[in-house]
C-alpha positions as CSV (number, residue, x, y, z in Angstrom):
1,M,24.8,42.8,-40.7
2,Q,21.0,43.1,-40.4
3,R,21.2,41.8,-36.8
4,K,23.8,44.4,-35.9
5,I,21.7,47.2,-37.4
6,L,18.6,45.9,-35.5
7,A,20.5,45.8,-32.2
8,A,22.0,49.3,-32.7
9,A,18.5,50.7,-33.4
10,L,17.0,49.0,-30.4
11,F,19.6,50.5,-28.0
12,A,19.2,53.9,-29.6
13,I,15.4,54.0,-28.9
14,L,15.6,52.6,-25.3
15,P,16.0,56.0,-23.6
16,V,12.9,57.3,-25.6
17,A,10.9,54.2,-24.7
18,A,11.9,54.5,-21.0
19,Q,10.6,58.2,-20.9
20,A,7.4,57.4,-22.7
21,Q,6.7,54.2,-20.6
22,S,8.2,54.1,-17.1
23,N,7.6,50.4,-16.6
24,V,9.8,49.2,-19.4
25,Q,12.4,46.9,-17.8
26,M,15.8,45.5,-19.0
27,Y,16.7,42.2,-17.4
28,G,19.0,39.3,-17.9
29,I,20.9,36.3,-16.6
30,M,24.7,35.8,-17.1
31,D,25.8,32.2,-16.4
32,A,29.3,30.9,-17.2
33,A,31.1,27.6,-16.2
34,V,34.2,25.5,-16.5
35,S,33.1,22.0,-17.5
36,R,34.6,18.6,-18.1
37,Q,32.6,17.0,-20.9
38,D,32.9,13.4,-22.2
39,T,30.6,12.1,-24.9
40,G,31.8,8.5,-24.3
41,T,32.4,8.1,-28.1
42,P,35.2,5.5,-28.6
43,G,38.5,7.1,-29.6
44,Q,37.6,10.5,-28.2
45,K,38.8,12.0,-24.9
46,G,36.9,14.1,-22.5
47,T,37.7,17.9,-22.8
48,W,37.8,20.8,-20.4
49,V,35.8,23.7,-21.8
50,V,34.5,27.1,-20.7
51,N,30.8,27.4,-21.7
52,S,27.7,29.5,-21.1
53,G,24.4,28.7,-19.6
54,N,24.8,25.5,-17.6
55,Q,22.2,26.3,-14.9
56,S,20.4,29.0,-16.9
57,S,20.7,30.2,-20.5
58,S,22.5,33.5,-20.5
59,R,20.2,36.1,-21.9
60,L,19.3,39.8,-22.2
61,G,15.7,40.9,-22.4
62,F,13.3,43.8,-22.5
63,R,9.7,43.8,-21.3
64,G,7.0,46.3,-20.5
65,T,3.4,47.0,-20.0
66,E,1.0,49.9,-20.6
67,D,-2.2,50.3,-18.5
68,L,-5.1,50.8,-21.0
69,G,-7.7,51.2,-18.3
70,D,-10.6,49.0,-17.1
71,G,-8.1,46.3,-16.0
72,L,-6.7,45.9,-19.5
73,K,-2.9,46.1,-20.2
74,A,-0.8,45.9,-23.3
75,M,2.5,44.0,-22.9
76,F,5.6,43.1,-24.9
77,N,8.6,40.9,-24.3
78,I,11.7,40.4,-26.4
79,E,14.6,38.2,-25.2
80,A,17.9,37.3,-26.8
81,G,20.3,34.5,-26.0
82,V,24.0,35.4,-25.3
83,A,27.0,33.0,-25.2
84,L,29.3,34.4,-22.5
85,D,32.2,32.2,-23.5
86,T,32.4,33.8,-27.0
87,G,30.2,36.9,-26.8
88,A,28.1,35.5,-29.7
89,A,24.3,36.0,-29.9
90,D,21.8,33.3,-30.9
91,S,21.3,32.8,-34.6
92,A,17.9,34.5,-34.2
93,L,18.4,37.8,-32.3
94,F,15.3,37.5,-30.2
95,G,14.7,33.8,-30.7
96,R,14.1,33.0,-27.0
97,R,10.9,35.0,-26.9
98,S,9.4,37.8,-28.9
99,V,5.7,38.6,-28.3
100,V,3.2,41.4,-28.0
101,G,-0.1,40.9,-26.2
102,L,-3.1,41.9,-24.1
103,E,-3.6,41.0,-20.5
104,G,-6.7,41.3,-18.3
105,A,-9.1,39.5,-16.0
106,F,-9.5,37.0,-18.8
107,G,-5.9,36.0,-18.8
108,L,-3.1,36.8,-21.4
109,V,-3.1,36.6,-25.2
110,T,0.2,36.8,-27.0
111,V,1.2,36.8,-30.6
112,G,4.8,36.0,-31.9
113,R,7.4,33.5,-30.8
114,E,6.3,31.9,-27.5
115,Y,6.9,28.9,-25.3
116,S,4.6,25.9,-26.1
117,P,2.0,24.5,-23.7
118,I,4.1,21.4,-23.2
119,A,7.1,23.5,-22.4
120,A,5.2,25.0,-19.5
121,V,4.4,21.5,-18.2
122,A,8.0,20.4,-18.5
123,A,9.4,23.5,-16.8
124,M,7.2,23.5,-13.8
125,S,7.8,19.7,-13.1
126,D,11.6,19.6,-13.6
127,I,13.6,19.7,-10.3
128,F,16.5,21.4,-12.1
129,G,14.4,24.1,-13.5
130,Q,15.6,22.9,-16.9
131,G,19.1,23.8,-15.9
132,F,22.2,21.7,-14.9
133,Y,23.3,18.5,-16.7
134,G,20.7,15.8,-16.8
135,S,17.6,18.0,-17.1
136,N,14.5,17.1,-19.2
137,L,15.7,19.6,-21.9
138,S,17.2,16.6,-23.7
139,A,13.7,15.6,-24.7
140,F,13.4,19.0,-26.6
141,T,17.0,19.5,-28.0
142,T,16.8,16.3,-30.0
143,G,13.8,17.7,-32.0
144,R,11.4,15.3,-30.5
145,L,9.2,17.7,-28.5
146,T,8.4,21.3,-29.4
147,R,9.5,23.9,-26.9
148,R,9.0,27.2,-28.7
149,L,6.5,28.2,-31.3
150,S,7.1,30.7,-34.1
151,N,4.2,32.4,-35.9
152,S,2.0,31.6,-32.9
153,V,-1.2,32.9,-31.2
154,N,-1.3,31.9,-27.5
155,Y,-3.7,32.1,-24.6
156,K,-2.9,31.7,-20.9
157,S,-6.0,31.9,-18.7
158,S,-6.3,33.4,-15.2
159,A,-6.3,31.0,-12.4
160,W,-9.7,29.7,-11.3
161,N,-9.9,27.7,-8.1
162,G,-6.3,26.7,-8.7
163,L,-6.9,25.7,-12.4
164,R,-5.2,27.4,-15.3
165,A,-5.3,26.6,-19.1
166,Y,-2.8,27.2,-21.9
167,L,-3.8,27.2,-25.6
168,A,-1.6,27.7,-28.6
169,Y,-1.8,27.7,-32.4
170,S,1.4,27.9,-34.5
171,A,1.1,28.4,-38.2
172,G,3.6,26.4,-40.3
173,E,3.0,28.8,-43.1
174,A,3.7,26.1,-45.7
175,A,2.4,27.0,-49.2
176,T,2.5,23.4,-50.4
177,G,2.6,20.0,-48.8
178,P,1.9,19.5,-45.0
179,S,0.9,22.7,-43.3
180,G,3.4,22.4,-40.4
181,N,0.7,23.7,-38.1
182,L,0.8,22.9,-34.4
183,H,-2.2,22.9,-32.0
184,G,-1.5,22.7,-28.3
185,I,-3.2,22.7,-25.0
186,A,-2.1,22.3,-21.3
187,L,-3.8,22.4,-17.9
188,E,-2.2,23.3,-14.6
189,Y,-3.8,22.7,-11.2
190,T,-2.4,24.0,-7.9
191,L,-3.6,23.1,-4.4
192,G,-1.4,24.4,-1.6
193,N,2.0,22.8,-2.1
194,L,0.8,20.3,-4.7
195,G,1.0,21.0,-8.4
196,L,-0.3,18.9,-11.3
197,S,-0.1,19.6,-15.0
198,A,-0.6,17.9,-18.4
199,G,-0.2,19.0,-22.0
200,Y,-0.8,17.8,-25.6
201,H,0.3,18.9,-29.1
202,T,-0.5,17.8,-32.6
203,L,1.9,18.7,-35.4
204,K,1.2,18.4,-39.2
205,R,4.8,17.6,-40.1
206,L,4.1,14.9,-42.8
207,G,1.1,14.4,-45.1
208,T,0.3,11.0,-43.8
209,G,-0.9,12.1,-40.3
210,N,0.0,14.1,-37.2
211,D,2.9,13.9,-34.9
212,K,1.6,13.7,-31.3
213,E,3.4,15.1,-28.2
214,S,2.3,14.8,-24.6
215,A,3.5,15.7,-21.1
216,V,2.3,15.0,-17.6
217,G,4.0,16.6,-14.5
218,A,3.7,16.8,-10.8
219,S,5.4,18.7,-8.0
220,Y,5.1,18.8,-4.2
221,K,6.8,20.8,-1.5
222,L,7.3,19.6,2.1
223,D,9.1,22.1,4.3
224,A,12.7,22.2,3.0
225,F,12.1,19.3,0.5
226,E,10.8,19.6,-3.1
227,F,9.8,16.6,-5.2
228,K,9.1,16.9,-9.0
229,G,8.5,14.4,-11.8
230,N,7.2,14.2,-15.3
231,Y,6.5,11.9,-18.3
232,L,7.3,13.3,-21.8
233,S,6.3,11.6,-25.0
234,A,6.8,12.2,-28.7
235,D,5.0,9.9,-31.1
236,Q,6.2,10.9,-34.6
237,I,4.7,9.5,-37.8
238,G,6.5,6.3,-38.9
239,P,7.2,2.8,-37.4
240,N,8.9,2.5,-34.0
241,N,9.4,6.2,-33.6
242,K,7.7,6.7,-30.2
243,F,10.1,8.4,-27.7
244,E,9.4,8.4,-24.0
245,Q,11.2,10.0,-21.1
246,Y,10.6,9.8,-17.3
247,N,12.1,12.2,-14.7
248,L,12.0,11.9,-10.9
249,G,13.8,14.5,-8.9
250,A,14.2,15.9,-5.3
251,A,15.8,18.9,-3.8
252,Y,16.7,20.0,-0.2
253,T,17.3,23.6,0.9
254,I,19.1,24.6,4.0
255,A,20.1,28.3,4.5
256,A,22.0,29.4,1.4
257,N,22.6,25.8,0.3
258,K,20.4,23.8,-2.2
259,F,21.1,20.1,-3.1
260,F,19.5,18.5,-6.2
261,F,19.1,14.9,-7.5
262,N,17.4,13.7,-10.7
263,Y,16.9,10.3,-12.2
264,Q,16.0,10.1,-15.9
265,N,14.9,7.2,-18.1
266,N,14.8,7.4,-21.9
267,K,13.5,4.9,-24.5
268,V,12.4,4.6,-28.1
269,E,10.2,1.8,-29.6
270,T,13.3,0.5,-31.5
271,G,14.6,-0.8,-28.2
272,A,17.0,2.0,-27.5
273,K,17.3,2.8,-23.7
274,G,19.3,5.2,-21.6
275,K,19.3,5.9,-17.9
276,A,20.8,9.1,-16.4
277,Y,21.7,10.0,-12.8
278,A,22.4,13.7,-12.0
279,V,23.3,15.7,-8.9
280,A,23.8,19.5,-8.5
281,Y,24.6,21.9,-5.7
282,S,23.9,25.6,-5.5
283,Y,25.2,28.2,-3.0
284,S,23.5,31.6,-2.9
285,L,25.9,34.5,-2.4
286,S,23.0,36.9,-2.6
287,K,19.4,37.0,-4.0
288,R,20.8,37.4,-7.5
289,T,24.1,35.6,-7.5
290,N,25.0,31.9,-6.8
291,V,27.8,29.5,-7.5
292,Y,27.0,25.9,-8.5
293,A,28.4,22.4,-9.3
294,S,26.7,19.9,-11.5
295,Y,27.5,16.3,-12.4
296,A,25.6,13.8,-14.6
297,T,26.2,10.4,-16.1
298,L,24.1,8.5,-18.6
299,T,24.3,4.8,-19.5
300,N,23.1,3.8,-23.0
301,N,22.3,0.2,-24.2
302,Q,23.8,-1.1,-27.4
303,L,20.9,0.5,-29.5
304,A,21.0,4.0,-28.0
305,V,22.9,7.3,-28.3
306,F,21.0,9.4,-25.8
307,G,22.8,12.5,-24.5
308,L,22.8,14.9,-21.5
309,S,21.5,18.5,-21.6
310,S,22.0,21.5,-19.3
311,S,20.2,24.8,-19.9
312,S,22.3,25.6,-23.0
313,V,24.8,22.8,-23.5
314,A,24.3,19.3,-24.9
315,V,26.8,16.4,-24.4
316,A,25.9,13.5,-26.7
317,P,27.8,10.7,-28.5
318,A,28.2,10.6,-32.2
319,A,25.2,9.1,-34.0
320,T,27.2,6.0,-34.9
321,A,28.5,5.5,-31.3
322,L,25.8,3.2,-30.1
323,G,26.1,2.3,-26.5
324,A,28.5,5.2,-25.6
325,D,28.0,6.6,-22.1
326,P,28.3,10.4,-21.8
327,K,29.1,12.2,-18.6
328,A,29.7,15.9,-17.6
329,L,30.9,17.9,-14.7
330,S,30.4,21.7,-14.3
331,L,31.5,24.4,-11.9
332,G,29.9,27.8,-12.5
333,L,28.7,31.2,-11.5
334,R,25.3,32.7,-12.2
335,H,24.1,36.3,-11.8
336,A,20.6,37.6,-12.5
337,F,19.7,41.3,-12.9
């Protein structure tokens, strides 16, 4: 009920906001697909489903800026996830992003719910743009790496000779026990068609020490070809808990056609291993609309239950189905506005 009241109030004030501030913008992405999903769990059959957000999470957002003079701007951005298959909203109304900030020659400072420094590294070095089945989002959806930060203060510097820095502090706001605080940093370097990035988080989840998260990424563009790869790691407190993922991808664009390939390798110190191969194809009907196809398959060893992730959909075996091999096929339509 509270979410419905908040949404109604937001839409009621939009005309007023637009008059007072002409650069307020409504935007979004609507992405729906027909998919064949098979978790590989023994005794279960694959299913045909209609789902939302296979290439890009469906969303509705509002953003705007105000010129404060002397090169300083105030900004805001609120963004809500939408499930096109059911019409449902995310459990948190503006859980995708909800920030207010100041921007100038020094860079951008935001306060609220924001993407983490490691999320920036993973996004810029994923050939799928963290969409399609087999993307590196599987390293985040399992709770191993942190993608978004609530209660956070964040800084993104201006580029200096191709170098940019990201800093973040997220308050766990715990009154007792471990603080839950996260500290994060990332660096990005761009030189022509080459991009390099790295990030690191520490998280006070338990009282015995800090969880450590890290990411390294690279990208290169050569005419119609793109190459991207990354290494993602989550070393949580406890024995044999270190998780590692490698991604190596390539894409080729010709006219309105774009072809993608990604290889992914997952492992945990326990000996669990899983390898995924994923391909995708996109055809642009216009600058804002495309159709796509995506297929991925993952092979787990007898100690593993790794799964596949697209932008908003996860296909994973049951926790007890060790060695199960998930696969997924998707045919979809995406429109941005």
